[in-house]
N, C-alpha and C positions, 0 to 999 in steps of 0.2 A: 348231419353234422348237429345239431342241436340235441337230437335226441342222444348221440353218443357224447358230449358235454356232460348233459345232465346225469347220464349213466356214471363219470366220470367225476363228476362231484357227489355221487350219491356213494360212491367208493372212497374217496380221501376222505368224507366225512365222517363213514363207519369207521374207519381207521383212524382219525383224530379223535372219535369218542371211546372207541375201544383200545386207546393208548392211552387216556385219560388228557390229553393236550387241552381240549375243549370239554365244557358241559354239554350242550348241545349248539345247535344251528343259531336258536333266537338267542342266548345271550352270547355268541359269537358277535353275531350282529350287532345285538344291543352294548356290548362292551369296545367294540372297533369304532362306533358310532358308521353303524354304513344302514342309510337310510336310503332303500331301493326297494319298497313292498311289494310291487309289481314280480320284480326277478327272486324277492323272495317267495313269492306263492309259486311263480313256476317251478323254482329250486325244490322247494322245502313240503310246501303245502300238495301240491297238485305234481308235479313232477315232470310234465309232459310241456313241449316248446309251446307257444302263443298261437303258433298256427294249428296245434291240433287241439287245443282248446276253443277257439274261435271256428272251426272248422273251415279256414279260407283255402288249405291246400290240399284237401283230400282227393278232389279231383284230379288234379294235378299229381299228386302223389302215387295215385294208381297206375294213371298214364306213365308216369318216369319209371315206376316197378315195371308194368308189362313192357317199356323199352326195354329195359336190362334186362330183362328174362330172355328177350329176343335177340339180344346182344351177344349174351353167353350162351346162348342155342348156335348161333351164327358161328360160336367161336369154337365151341366144343367141336361142331360139323367140321368146320376146317381143319382143326385138330386132330381128330379122327381119319381123315382121309390123308391124310400129313404120314402119320403112322401107321398106315396100309401102303404105305410108300408107292402111293397116286404122287407122280412126280411131274406129267405132262400139264402143260398150259393151259389147254382147253378142260381138264378136270378140277384144278387149283383156282384159274382166274375167277368163276363166277363163285368161291365159297369164299373168297377175299375179296370181291366187289361187293355182295351181301356183307359181310363183316365191317365195310369200310364205312356201308350206307347206314349198319345200325350203330357205330360207335358214332357216327356225324349224329343220328337223332338225340343220344345220349345228353341230356342237359349236365351241364358241372364240369363237364371234360373243356379244358380251353380247346381254342382252335387250333393251337401249336404242339396237342398231345402226341407225344412222340409215335406211338403205335401206329395214330391214324395218320401219320406223316409218312413213316415208312409204307403202311399200307399201300396210300395214296401213289407214293415212290414207284412200287414192284406193278401197280397197274398200269403204271406211262408205260 
């Protein structure tokens, strides 16, 4: 999420400079008395979130990437089987169960995520 917000900031910042609304970020921060040097460093100078700068979430991020990749793989497999007109419960149920298990491992999804709730209902 932080990387997405930083990229949005960069795009907005570039658009404001190009349109002539501001001279640069430093001037904007100074003119509007914005005193947050760490935010300025992360947004303007470094352009990366603090977790990347300090390396505290690199291992966790790798784990999340792996989990998301496994979830995508499970989703594509289930979708492909449905496209191949596989409709028998014994063919579909294991794929939906695997997808449900993978989705439960994804951090950041709320426990009441609609897709997960529906798949759990299908499995009952």
